[in-house]
C-alpha positions in Angstrom: 111.9 120.4 65.2 108.9 122.3 67.0 109.1 125.5 68.8 109.2 125.5 72.4 105.7 127.0 73.9 105.5 128.6 77.2 103.0 126.4 78.9 100.3 128.7 81.4 100.9 128.9 85.1 98.5 125.9 86.8 95.5 127.4 88.4 95.0 128.1 92.0 92.8 125.5 93.7 89.8 127.0 95.7 91.2 127.8 99.4 88.1 125.4 100.6 90.2 122.2 99.4 88.0 119.0 98.6 87.3 118.6 94.5 85.9 121.8 93.5 83.3 119.6 92.0 80.8 122.5 94.1 78.6 119.0 95.1 80.0 118.5 98.8 77.0 120.9 100.7 74.2 120.0 98.8 70.9 119.2 101.3 69.3 115.7 101.7 71.1 112.9 101.3 72.9 111.2 97.8 70.9 108.3 96.8 73.6 105.2 96.0 71.5 102.4 93.6 73.3 100.0 94.4 70.7 97.9 92.1 72.8 98.8 88.9 76.5 98.6 90.6 77.9 95.0 89.6 77.5 92.3 92.0 81.8 92.1 92.0 82.3 95.2 93.5 79.1 96.6 95.1 80.2 96.2 98.6 83.3 97.7 97.9 81.5 100.6 96.3 79.3 100.5 99.7 81.9 101.3 101.7 83.8 103.2 99.4 80.6 105.9 99.3 80.7 105.5 103.5 84.6 106.6 103.9 84.2 109.5 102.0 81.6 110.8 104.3 82.0 113.2 106.8 79.7 113.7 110.0 76.4 114.9 109.6 76.8 113.6 106.0 74.8 110.5 104.8 73.5 108.6 102.0 69.8 106.9 100.5 71.2 103.6 100.2 68.6 101.9 97.4 68.7 97.2 97.0 66.7 95.1 95.3 67.1 92.7 98.7 67.3 93.4 102.4 70.8 93.8 102.6 71.3 92.3 106.4 75.2 90.8 105.0 76.2 94.6 104.2 74.8 95.8 107.4 76.9 93.1 109.4 79.8 93.8 107.0 79.3 97.3 108.6 79.3 96.9 112.1 82.2 94.7 111.9 84.3 97.6 110.1 82.9 100.7 111.4 80.8 99.8 114.8 78.6 103.1 115.6 79.8 104.8 112.8 76.9 105.5 111.1 73.5 105.6 112.1 71.5 103.1 110.1 67.3 103.7 109.3 65.0 101.1 107.5 62.7 104.1 105.0 61.2 101.5 103.2 61.7 98.3 103.8 60.7 96.4 100.8 58.8 93.6 99.1 61.1 94.6 96.1 62.8 97.8 97.3 64.4 98.0 100.4 66.0 102.0 101.1 68.7 103.0 104.3 69.1 106.2 105.3 72.9 105.5 106.3 74.4 108.4 107.6 78.2 109.0 109.8 77.7 110.2 113.3 
């Protein structure tokens, strides 16, 4: 039989909310390189990242093709909620700035 252990009090979460990782207010766009995401989960991963953005925050999407199918899906799912601008337009790499309005 093991002796009972006193449990330590739980640490209080920061009053600011969020996950406390400390990376939420970094300037600029976070890069999301879709070339390393398995095809089967690529669009779901991108939409998850976009849904997690607050107004004025964005990602720099990096792809190995022009992501027109993704942009069509984005228009269907979240019309007008994101400003999308091409930063680099091929022929080997496409980079798009995607910022939540």
